[in-house]
N, C-alpha and C positions, 0 to 999 in steps of 0.2 A: 545491536539492543542489548540492555542490561538492566538489572535490579540494583537501582541506588541504594534504597532503603525500605527496613520492612520494620511494622509495629504490628505485634501481636496482644490480642488481649482474651484468657482465657482458653487458649487453645492447647489440647494436650492436656501434657502437665506442667504446660507455663504458664502461668497468672498473668504475666505482664512480661513484655521486652523490646525495645527501639533498638534497631540495629542500622549500622552504614555498613555498604559493601564496597569491597574492591572492582571494580571493574573488570580485573585479572585472576587473581587466584584466592578463593575465600576456605579456608581449613577451617574445620568443627572438629573438635575433641572430646572423647567425655567417655567413661565407663558405660559397658550396656547398662540399658533400662535408667539412662539420666536423662534424654529427650533430644539427644543430637539428630536423631531422624525424626524426631517430630518437629524438629527448626527446617532439615530438608524439604518435610512435607510441605510445610508451609508455602515454603519456595516454590515446590513447585504447583501446589494449587493455586495461585496466585497467578501463576503462569499459563497452566494448563487447565483449570476449571477442575479438576478434579482431582484426590486421592491418589496417587500411587500405590497406595495399599487398598484401596478399592474401599476405603470406609466411607459410611454416611455421613449426615450432619453432628445427628446426635452423638457418634461416637466420637468425634474429633473436638467435640467441648468439653471442657473440665466436667469430670464425674459430679459438682454440686452446683455447675451452673448452665442457665437458661440460655445462652446462646455465647457463639465465640465469633471472633473480628479476626479478620487479616487483611491489613492495608500494606500498600508499598509504591513506590512512587517509583517510577522506569523510566527511562529512556529510549526510545525507538523512532527511528525514521526520523532523528535530529530533533525531534518535542520530548519534553517533559510530562508524560501520562502519569495520574492516579488512579488506581484500583482497588477494590474494595472486595474481601468476598464477607458476607455474613452469615453464620450458619444456626440455624436452630434446629429445634425437632423434627426432621422430618423433608426439611428444605433447606437450598440455600440461595441467599442473594446477590447477586452480581450486581458492581457501578462501576462504572469507567469516568473520570473526570468528573464525579459527583452527582451522575447521572444513571437512574438505573436501567438496566440491559436483560430484555426478559431471559438469557438463558446464556452459557458460556460461548454459544456461538456468534453473542453480542459484542467481544470484550475486542475483536478486531484483530486478534492475534498482535496486540501490543506487545505479550510477551508469549515464547515457546518455549517449552525446556525438554532435552530430551534426558529422562531420567536413566541410570545404571544402578542394580540394587544386584544383589545376591541371586534374588529370583528370574535375575534378565535371562539364566542359565535354560529358563522352561523353555525360551525360544528351541533351544533346541534340541530338548531330552524330554521335553512334557508333548502334551496331545495335541490336536491340530486347533483344539479353539484358543491356544494359547500364541499360536502365529497369524493365525486368524484376526485375531486381536490386535495383536502386534500391526497387522497391516492396513487394516480398518484405522487405527488410532494416528499411522502415517498420515495416511489420505486424507483423515479429517483433519490433521494440523496444516494442510494445504488448499483443502476444499471444504469448506463445511456443511454444504450441501449431504457430504454424506451421511454423517450423525442422521441427521432427520431421515434421511432414504432407508437408512437402515432400520430403524427402528419401527418405519411405516413397514418394512417387510416381513419384521419380527409378528409386525399384528396383526398383517393379510395371513400369515403362515398359519397364525391361532385358530384366526376364525374361519379357515380351511378344513383344519384338525376339525373342529367343532361341527362342522358341516357334515363331513365325513363318517363320525361317530353317530350320528343322526341328531344332532341338537337345532339342527336349519333346515330351512329348503334346499333341498339338491339344488335349483335354478339359479342359487346362487353361487354355483362352482365357479361356472363360467367369469363371473365379476372379481370374484375374489383372484383366479388362476390369472386373468389377465392384468390385473394389479401387480400380483407375483411376479410378474414374466417382464412386465413394464421396468419394473424398479430391480428385479434380479438380474437384468440384461445391464443397467446401468453400474449398479455395486459391481459384479464383474468384468465390464468393461477398466471401469476403475482399477479395481486390483491388478488386472493387467497392464495397465499404464504405470501403476505403482512400483510393480515389478520390473519393469524395463528401466524405471530411473535407477533403482537399488542397485540392479546388477553392473552398471555404469560403473559405481563407487567401490562396491564389496571387493572385489578382486585386490586390491591396495589395501586395505587394511586385512582383509585375510593373510598378507605376503606379513603387512608390519607385524602381526601377532603371531606370526610363526611356521603359519597354513601354509602348505603349497597350492596356491590360487589354481594350478593348472588340473590337480586332483580334487578340487572341489564344484559343487552344481548346487543350484539352485532351480527352484522350479515351481510354477503352480500348479498343482493336481487335482483332478476331479470332474466327474459330470460337467458341471458347471462351468469350469476354468476350459476344458475342452471342447464344450461349445463355442466360448468367445476367442477359442484361438483359431478354431477354424470358421466359423462364420465369419468375423470382422467385422461388418456393420453391426449399429446398436440394436437397427428393425429385425434384421437376420438372426439376433442374437435373440431377441425376445421373440419371436415368431415358434424357433427352436424351443427354447424355453415354456411356452403356452402348449405345446407339442407334447411336451415330456410330462409336463403338470395333469395332459387329461389322461394319458397312458398310466399313470401311476395312482389312479385312484382307487384301485382296489388294492394294491400291495399298501400305498397308502396309509387305508382302511385298517388294514390289519396289523401293520407296526404303531400305529398309533403318531408317526411321524412323517414329514413331508420330506421325502429321500432324495427327492430333484433340487436344485437349485447351489446358490453359493452359499447358502450353510453348511455345505460339505466339502468345500474345497479345503487344500492341507497346503500348507508353502512347504513342499521336502526337499530337504538339507542333504545333501551325499558326499561321502569323504571316499574318497580313491573306488566308488560305486555304490558304496554300503548305505545307509541311511546311517545321517550322522545319530540320530534319537537312540537307536537300538544297538548300535554298533561303536561309536567314536566311544573316546574315552572322556573323565570328566574335563579334563583339562582342555579336550578337542571340543569338547561340547561349548564349553564356556567359550573360547577363543571365538567359536564359529557366530555364538550370540553375540558376542561382545563386537566382532566386524557388521553385524547387521543393526547394532544400532549406532555405530558411527558411521557407517553408510546413510544411515535415517539423518541425523545429525549435516551430513553435507547435502541432501536433495533438499531438505528444509530450506539450509542456509540459499541454495541457488534459488527455489521457488521464492522466499521471504525477500529474498534481498538482503539479509541480515542473519550474522551468525547465531544460532538458537543457547540459550543457558544450559550447560551441561551440570546434572546435577548428580551426584555419585556417592551412593551410599553402601560404605565399607567397599571399597570395589577390590581388595587384594583379599577378602573373605574365600574367596574359590580360584584367585590365582597363586601360580607358584611365584615365586619372585621376579624371576627373568618376566614373566606373563604381567603382573603389574609395572616393572619399569616399562614394558614395551607399550602397556597402557600408555601413561602416563607421557611417553616419548609423541605419540600419537594427540594427545590432547594438547599441548600447548605448543604455542606458535603457532597458534589460527584465531588468536584476538577474539578469541570466546572468552563469557564470565564463566568461570567453574567453581563449584560447590564441592566440596569432598567432605563426608563425615566417616571418620574411623575413631575407635578407639585408642592408637599413637599413630602417630604418620611416619615412623621411621620403616622404613623398607620398603618404601613404595617408590621409591627411585624418581626423587623431583629432581626433575633439569635447573641446571643455575639459569642466573642472568635475570632477562628483564621480569619473567614472570614472579621471581621472588623481590623485585624489585615493587612489584604492586601487588603482595600479598597482602591480606589480612587472616587475625586468629581469632577466633572462637572457643572457648572452653563451655562446659554446659555439664552442673552437675546438681538434679534433682529437681532438675525445670528451670534454672534460675540460669543465667548465660549471660556470662561474663567475657568482655574484648581481653585479646591476650597481647602485650604490649614487648 
């Protein structure tokens, strides 16, 4: 799959742009604050249906405009497809081949992008919520049901807490806990499934980025994760979770939070037996996080049957020169479409050969995008 062209209207600080991309390397150059990351955000929005900056539609439109539009032509599965995202205050509208779809789940994985930014290091050094979000997004990219059931789980958890605080009939607890157990078992099983696949690809990327895979370990931990690993079958996991919710009612009423369930899971990363988040250097944390993102790309390619887009925002920001060169070596030669934005391209260690032959470049200044020749 690849994105052939992109058209922007009133997106961030870009009033209008129409770009044609290379199926290989696409370089985007610009000083800080000029709009190069906005262009990358538009590419990823069209592919994934969401802003990698977690921005709302109101934030992504130009400050003096009522809406924005991001449109593109993509090649996927041997077919040419048209994608549109129209953002208004409070909502986004998706269209596929000029037909409206209810949500991003209806975009059929025409495009999928793996996004790498300086904030990707939070996978290794951030809070557990960062790693859960990463794992859930990888699963959603392969199985759209996961997003729907994750939202339903959050709704049920809030409803249970309201009942525990006295805002509802206690007889409702059994129903809410049954729903939490059913959804929690599915979410937990999918996370175990995703972890098993990511673990197959991770060692090679750790080694390519300069970490000894024999000293690295990754595991899904937490009460819910342990139940999933121990019980195996989803029906047994569901029964065990339902029992956990029942016995935790008094504790959860006092704490105001649902203590059991997959919302407490963590993707634990260790190096030489120590937690990377606590004891790893910044370089080790960044490389471990990048290895996870590259493993994500490999697994998605296996699942979808086509290579995902690679979207990189200033990849050398937290890498030493050797780390940046190692990342570039891993990225190229895989037949993937790559978008890279940086203030300057020197020092990234571009490999020569075919990638350079199919590369195009753009510069961005004050929201104006110009093709480099």
